[in-house]
C-alpha positions, 0 to 999 in steps of 0.5 A: 500500500502506497498512498499520498494525501495532500491537504490545506496547511491547517491542523483542521484539514490534516486532522480530518485525514488523520483521525481515522488513521493514527488511532489504529495500532497497526500504524506507526506515526512519524511527524516531520517538521518544526513549525506551527502546523507540526506543533498543533498536530503534536498537541492534538495527538497528545490530547488523544493519547496518540504516540508519535515520533517527531523529527525536525527533518526527514531521516537521512538515507542511511537511516531509511532502512532501519527507521523508515521501513518501520514507519507506515504513516508520515505526516510532513508539514513543510510548506515550501514546494521545493523543500517538500519535494525533497522530503517526499522523495525520501519516501520513494523506496518505502512500501506499505506507507501513507504520506500526508503533506500540505498543498504547496505551490508545487502541488499538481493543482498549481502547475500544468504537466507536459507530455513527451513521447517517442512514437510507438513508445507508449503514447496512449499509455502515458495519456492514461497515466496522466488521466489516472493521476487526476490531470485534465486534458488540455492538449494544445498549450495556451499562453497561460496554461492551467494547473492540473492539466496536461499539454503537448509541448508544441501543437497537438502532438506529444512527439516533440523532438528536442531540437525542434523545440529548443532550436527551431522554435526558439528562432521563430519565437519572441524573446527566444521562447524563454517565457514558455511554461515548459521551463517552469513546469514538470514533464513526463517523457516515455521511451521504449527499447528501440527495437520494440519501437521498430517492430511496432512502426512496421506493423502500423505505419503502412496502414492507410490513414494512420500516417501521412506517409503510409503510401511510402510503405504500402505494398511492401512486406514486413521485412522490407518495411523493417529494413526501410525504417531501420536505415532510411536516409531520405524521408523519416530518417534512420531509427537511430536518428529518430530515437536520438532526437528524443534523448536530450529530454532525459537530461532536463531537470524538470523532466521525469523520464519513464520507460514503457517496460516499467509502466506496462506492468504484468499485463504487458510482460513487465512486473507489478512491483516495478510499475507501482514503484515507478508510479509512486515516484511520479506521485511524489515528484508531481505532488499528486495524491492517490493510491498507486495501486488504484492508479496502476489499475487504470493504465493498461487499455487494449482498446486504444486506437494504436494498441497492438500487443503492448508486450516488451521484448517483442522484437525477439519474435519478429526480427532476425538475429543478424538485424538485432546484433547489427543494431546492438553493435552500432547503437550501444551508446543509445542503449546505454543512454536509455539504460537497456543492456547491450547484450540483447537480453530483454529486461527493464532499464538498468538505471531505473532506480537512479532515475526514480530517486532523481530530484525534480527542479524548475527554472526560477526566472520570473518573466510573468512580471516583465513586459515581453513584446509578442507581436509588433505593429498589429493595427498600429499597436505592439502586443505585449505580454504582461501580468498574464494578460496581453496589452495593446500599446500604440506604437505612437506612444514610443517606449512604454514601461508597463511596470512603471505605469499607475494602475489607473493608466494601465486599466484603460489600455486595451487588454485581454487574457489571450492573443486572439481576444486582444486582436478581436478587441482591436478589430471590432471592440469589446461590445461587438465581441460580446454580442458575437460571442453571445450569437455563437453561444446561441449557435452552439445551442442550436446545433445541439438542438437546445434552441430554435434556429430563429433565435440565432443572430446570424451576424456573419450573414449581414449586420445591417438587417434587423433579425428577431432574437426573441419574441414576447419578452414581457411585451418586448421583441428582442432584435439584433441590428447593427451590432446591438440588441434592441428591445422593441415594445410590441404595442408600439408597432413596426420601427424603421431603424433608418429614421433616426428621429423616430428611433430617438423618440422611441428611445426617449419614451421607453418603447425602444431599449438597446444593449450590447447583449441579449442579457443586457437587453432583458435586464433593460426591459426588467428595469423599465417594467419595474420602474413603470410598476413602481410609478403606477404603484405610487400613483395608486397609493396616492389615490388610495390615500386620498380616498382613505382620508376622505373616508376617514373624515366621513367616518370621524364625522359620523362617529362623532354624531353617533357618539353624541347620540349614544351618549345622550341615550346612555345618559337617559337610560343609565342615571343610576350608574352615572350617579355612581361614576359622576365624580370620576367622569366629571373629573376626567371630562373636566380635564378637556376644558376646566371650569372657569368660574374663578375657583380652583380645583385639585385635579391630580396630587403629586405628579413628580412633585407638582399638584395639577389644579384647574383654574380659569379654564386652564390646567396649572402645575404648582410645585408642592415645595413652593407653598400656596399660591394666590392666583389673584396676585398676577405678580406672584403668578408671573414670578412663579411661572418665571422660576418654574414653580408654576406651569400651565397647559390646556389639558392635564396631559399638556401639564404633565408633559410640561412638568416632564420637560422642566424636570428633564431640563433641571436634571440636565442643568444640575448635571452640568452644574455638578460637572462644572463645579467638579471641573472648577475644583480640579482646575483650582487644585491644579492651578494651586499645585502648578503655582507651588511647583513653579515657586519651588522650581524657581527657588531651587533654580536660584539656589543651583544658580548660586552654587553653579556660579561658585563652581564655575569660578573654581572650574575656570581656574582649574581649566586655566591651569589645565590649559596652560599645561598644553606646553609645560615649561622646560626650564628644568624644574618640576611643577605640580599640574594635578594632584591625585588623578586616580593615585597619581600626581601629574607633574610638568618636567622637561617639556613633558607631563609625568604621572608619578604614583603617590605611593611610590614616594619622591622621584629623582627624574635623573634616575627614573628608568626603574619607575618607568619599568614597574609602572610607578612613572608614566609620561605623555606630551599633554595632561590628557595623554598622561591621564589616558596612560594612567587609565590604561595602566589601571585597566591592565592592573585591574585585568591582572587582578581579575585574573589573579582572583579567577586563579584563586577561585579556581584553586578553591574550586579545585579544592572543593572538587577534590573534597567532593571527589574524595567521596569516591572512596569514603572512609572505611573506618567502620562508621557511617556518615550522612552525605546527603539527606532526602535525595528523592526519598533516599538518604546517601550514607558513606560506609565501608568505602562505599556510598549507600542510598537508604530508603527513608520510609524503610526505617533504620538499617544495621549495616553489621547485619548482613542478612538484613542488608541483603534483603534491603538490597533485594527489594530496592530499599538499599542501593550502593555505588562507588560515588555519590553521583553513582548512588544518585544514578542508582536511585534514579534508575530504581525510581524509573524501574518502579514507574515502569513496573507500575505502567506495565501493571496498568498496561497488563490490566488493559492488555488482559483483554487481548486474550479473553478466556477461551473456556467456551463461554461468552463474556460481555466486555463492553455494552453498546459501543456505537450500537455493538456489544463487545463479547469475549469468546474463544480467545477473540473479541466479537462485536455483535450488532445490538439490533440483530438479536442474539447469536449462537456462536456454536452455529457456524453458518449463522456466524458466517452470515453475520460476519458477511453482512456486518452484524458480527465483527471480530478482532484480537483485542477490544481496541481492534474490535472498536476500530473494526466497528468504526471502519464498518460504520464509516463505510456504511456512512460513505455508502449511504452518502454515495447512494444519496448523491446518486439519487440526487444526481439522478434527480438533478439530471432529470430536472436538468433534462426537464428544464432543457426541454422547456426551451421549445415546449411542444406544439401538439396542442396538449398540456404538459406539467413543467414545474409544480408549485413555483410559489403557489403556481404550476408551470404548464407547457401549452400551445408553444407557451409556458403558462403559470396556473395558480394552484388554489384556482382549480383546474383550467380549460385552455379551450375556453377563451373566456375563462382564460381571459378572466384568469389572466385578468385576475392574476390566476393565470400568467404566460411567457415564452420560457420557464424563466419568463413565467417564473419572473412573471409570478415573482412580479405578481407576488411582489404587487400583491405584497405591495397592496397588502402593505397598503392595507396595513397602512390603512389599518394603522391610520384607522387607529387615529380614533380608537373605539371607546367602548370600555374594553381593551384592544391590542393595537401593536405588540412590542414597540421598543418593549411597550405594548400599545393598547386602546382603552377608554378612547385613549392609546396606552403604552404598557411596559412589557416587563412589568406584567398585566395591568388592571385599568379599573384600579386607579391607584395602580394606574397612577403608580405605573404612570408615575414610574414610566411603566405606563404612558398615554396619548390620544393616538398611536403615533402620540403613544409611540412618541411618548415611548421614544421620549421616555427611552430618550430621557433614560438614555440621556441620564445613562449617558450623563452618568457615563460622561461624569465618570469619563470626565473624572477619569480624564481629570485624574489623568490630566493631574497625573500628566501635569505632575509628570510634566513638572518633574520633567521640567525640573529635570530639564532645568537641572540639565540646562544648568550643567550645559550652561558651563560650556558656553562660559568656558568658550567665552573665556577661551575666546578672550584668552586667545584674543589676548595671545596667551594660548 
């Protein structure tokens, strides 16, 4: 088994393939790679308890026989195509292997494949191989070939001689043919033993019609044909020349060479092992997925047009010995190049193993992004290949660098994906090209019998004659004329295209439409009809709205009259009830127009802190905290109105709304005031802190300035002294220049600067050789040079001191090591000594010249008791070694062994299921594993399907039947049985999926066939059902048209013209030329009905302006932003959904709900919606205000922190400036010195 899988480079894609594989104990899994994908797969394996071997790279060839032979599942995670190819080829010699790898840029789906074959060497065999590998047939290569498609290198013939392509074609092609796709793609080259090719030629070339030169060989016998084909010098050339012309293909790095003898397999006289190994190597190089055995089963095709016998070594039967020996002697070089033995023996190429292992390589030159001129001066343009397109560059533009052009300029240059298309575009333009392509598509459909001939625009006959393309497309005929498609309204009558004014008028009023294609014309018709329908709908809507308003006005007037009449009647007949409710009704009715008798009357107490009072025909809201109000005092009333303690309105609702607005404004002003107060406080605090910080900084700056002035004066003196040292006096005396520079005094003497070590004492400069040698004296030309000499000397001394310290520490370390190593042979004075306590539960003890590890939990040990020591050694409580490290290692080994034994115990417990009892009885191991019970019987584990019933294992025939139908499975272990169940269920699911797919495919085919048949419905006068239930309509073919019949309308008699007319009028029947047209007509009708239904809904909503006042409640709208709108007592009430149900008869509850916002009221539905919106807006505003306050607090805190940081930064910069201030003063001082001539 040799299988190759390729998946997208994601762990999810890989795991879909790996899940059913790596859980099988029969597989040994290796994960190759060190990247994110490999890490994710390793983590997934660890979570599932899968044991894998992991390696960063593929094992080397030397380890392949010992390691790779044991591995059957390779997971390779390399995502670079070239590197992956090398890793895949490491598996070329492996049998019984599965490889899973990522899809890369070298995957067979990303690159085309080229086929080259010597004539009569197995051409159709290599075609079958490409097909079995999954390649599509392309044959003639385009400029930009597709991936996963095979092509010939040139033209439509795979018999390409190398010289023809690499010499002749190069001379004729632009750019030396360097951009040809062959150099960047893989190729297969098949060859065969030359003498077998000769025999096959002699049996084939003379047949009439098989070759162009068949007459040259006709009429002569087989032997003479052999002689002529073997040594011809005039027509086809000798066999040596014909074979030799193909030999260069063997040496190209992107060419995979294969022999006919290997590929033919046992069916053609070869062997299946070499065939499978060859196919496997080709899969690895092409990165083509599949099972090599399955691919091999599709190769041998005796039905091929050129197949004769397909056997290797056939020349032995057909050629005399002298011809064979003569050819072998003269063509040993060709046979050696092809790998065939030169002694005449029949066999496979001797170099086949080396060819299989040869890496494949492609050219890395990139010509896709480089402009290449393919053809010059075509209609005044150069045709340039660039970015997988062809651009037409006008010659008059001169030299144009396409790669440097902006994208907008590049977009307007004519371009096409092929050379022929760019030429056609230049000749007739894109629009005409599109029209003609559409016409050719229609012609192709007509040739297949799918559309009538009349639907074909025969532009090649004459482009200035109007030609009918489609009749009756929603009232328009589609006509081809002058390279355009025109849609003419049927009701408009005939049109004279020669009359430009008429054409213009028809275009303006919509009776004539035009487009580049038929689809475009249909779309134009659809848009026009949609616009007309929309305008008609708007007009109808306006008319309906006016009618509804008139009707509504009339209803309101009638309703008012009827209400007045009913009220009078109810007043007369219900005096008793009126007396009981008089106070309530009077109170409510009084809200419409309060009494104006000069008195005040309390209407509602404590509406958000206001009492509502009726006075002088108005409703007044008086703030409860303001005290009592004398309405007769106009000045007081004016003041209260000004400060908000008094509000007025016409009705109670208006007064409530005024209170709400005032409270909202006060809340907003309070929030702003609080925000301003907080902000002012923070600003005052920050201002104070800034002033204090600035004062402190100024004070510190003054102090530092005073200090710096003193330091500057001292520094100037020091600098003057130092600068004078540039040329020390040479008057023979010494002068101290600087004292104690790192332990050295700097002295001027004899025109030099000397550094004298202070600890060395006084120096006689006449005798200074020794001091210079031991470093007590250093010299330089300047003070800086002397300082540098001192620095270097001190650095060297520090380095030497460090070395000395390291040597000392090394000696100490050696003593420590020696002390530790002394434990190798501990004292043997008979006593014990504790060396280390609690090393993993063992104490290390020195005794009798050995180191003993005594287990702490075992208690104390008497080393003098030899039997006890022996027992402790035997059970692992005591271990011994020569050194402490050895004892530690012994402890580690002991602990590892114990852990291993514990693991073995667990494994043994699990593996006990491997060989269940074979005592003749059955034992249930696991119940209901995916519908199977696992049972131990006769030393095996059996999976019995639960739905199959009970099984008698003694009945061999029943067992055999159950095994055959999958009701019974067997394995050696429980895990094996589980895997068998999983595989069976997977197979059943796969087969069920296949069955479903086949059923759906058959249904799809029937549907497609049915749909295609609709293009031209029968004209036989009968009806035929085309499609059932398209949005409630059945589509029926009748009299060459497609009719949509509404299903709810019943059956229709097409012969009854009146009924048909009625059904067409009311929309129960629609008609069109095609099924698509009928579907579109149904869609439009349903859209119109939906529009009318919407109008009805609007009318219903408008009727809510005056809800009934019959005393009951009625739901008007559910869930308007969390409120239900209810009609009650002639008002519209908005009830919050989350607060539960409301009893309107309970006035107290209603009052409470109105107060907390759970209940709102208005005169109309729109008013109630507005009230809900205002309440929700106020709630959102309050929440936003709270959030704003929090954000401002955070901003102020952040601002304070930033100000503190700024103060600290200012102080730091001020300190730095003081230091920098020194330099300008030095420069000024130096300048004065130079001007005075002292330096």
